[in-house]
C-alpha positions in Angstrom: 0.1 0.0 0.0 1.4 3.4 -0.9 2.1 6.0 1.6 1.6 9.7 1.1 3.6 12.7 1.8 1.9 14.7 4.6 0.9 18.3 3.7 3.2 19.7 6.7 6.3 18.4 4.8 5.1 18.3 1.2 6.9 21.7 0.4 10.3 19.8 1.0 9.4 17.3 -1.8 8.2 20.3 -4.0 11.2 22.4 -3.6 14.1 22.4 -5.9 16.3 20.9 -3.2 18.9 18.2 -3.0 17.9 14.9 -1.5 20.0 11.8 -0.4 19.1 8.7 -2.3 20.0 5.6 -0.6 20.1 2.2 -2.3 21.3 -1.2 -1.2 24.4 -2.8 -2.9 24.7 -6.4 -3.9 26.9 -6.8 -0.8 24.0 -5.5 1.4 25.8 -2.3 2.1 23.8 1.0 1.7 25.0 3.5 -0.9 24.0 7.1 -0.8 24.1 9.8 -3.4 22.9 13.4 -3.6 20.2 13.8 -6.3 17.9 16.3 -7.7 14.3 15.2 -7.8 10.7 16.2 -8.8 7.5 15.5 -7.0 4.9 14.4 -9.5 1.6 13.7 -7.7 2.3 11.2 -5.0 5.5 9.9 -6.6 9.1 11.3 -6.8 11.0 11.0 -10.0 14.5 11.7 -11.1 16.8 10.9 -13.9 19.7 8.4 -13.6 22.6 7.4 -15.9 22.9 3.7 -16.5 26.6 3.7 -15.7 26.1 4.8 -12.1 26.2 2.4 -9.1 22.8 3.5 -7.9 21.2 2.4 -11.1 22.9 -1.0 -10.8 21.7 -1.3 -7.2 18.2 -0.4 -8.1 18.1 -2.9 -10.8 19.3 -5.7 -8.5 17.2 -4.5 -5.6 14.4 -2.2 -6.4 13.9 -0.4 -3.1 15.4 3.0 -2.1 15.0 5.9 0.4 15.1 9.5 -0.4 16.0 11.7 2.6 15.4 15.4 2.5 16.7 18.0 5.0 15.0 21.4 5.2 17.7 23.9 4.4 16.3 26.4 6.9 16.0 23.8 9.8 18.1 20.7 9.8 15.7 19.1 12.4 12.8 19.0 9.9 13.2 16.3 7.6 11.3 14.0 5.1 12.3 10.4 4.7 10.6 8.5 1.8 11.0 4.7 1.8 10.0 3.6 -1.6 9.5 1.0 -4.3 11.8 1.9 -7.2 10.7 1.4 -10.8 12.8 2.2 -13.9 11.7 3.4 -17.3 13.7 4.1 -20.3 14.4 7.8 -21.2 15.9 7.3 -24.7 15.5 10.7 -25.9 16.7 12.3 -22.6 13.4 14.4 -22.5 12.9 13.5 -18.8 16.6 14.3 -17.9 16.0 17.7 -19.7 12.8 18.3 -17.7 14.6 17.7 -14.4 17.6 20.0 -15.4 15.0 22.7 -16.5 13.2 22.4 -13.1 16.5 23.3 -11.4 16.8 26.3 -13.6 19.7 24.9 -15.7 20.2 24.5 -19.3 20.6 20.9 -20.5 22.8 21.9 -23.5 25.5 23.1 -21.0 24.7 20.9 -18.0 27.8 18.9 -17.0 26.2 15.5 -17.1 25.7 13.0 -19.9 22.3 13.0 -21.6 22.7 9.6 -23.2 21.9 6.3 -21.5 19.4 7.9 -19.2 16.5 6.2 -17.3 13.6 7.6 -15.2 13.5 6.5 -11.6 10.2 6.5 -9.9 10.0 6.2 -6.2 6.5 5.1 -4.9 6.4 5.7 -1.2 5.9 2.7 1.0 6.5 4.5 4.3 6.9 8.3 4.8 8.6 9.6 8.1 8.2 13.4 8.6 10.1 15.1 11.5 10.1 18.4 12.9 
């Protein structure tokens, strides 16, 4: 059953902030990476490059947590534990939408636009603090 982000902390998921995406490696050890993200309805989406460890971790173990700190109050946090699904982004259109969402130009953004996928995080459990 999907969980929802409470209205008290929805602003953190709607903001153009940086979240910490944690996945589980094949050795069972967590791996965390700072990521940009977009809230779309009740799911979080981001763009991943298929050469990255987080992508390989998610293919093997499709569960993740996105942790977001309020930049004005580090004791106010949002933790989204989620099921992860991956879809192809062959034309990089979703990648470009994320880059635009953060006010950047995809043509000059210093990340590869080829071999991209769309990661969708569907909340299983949401923990809001502060």
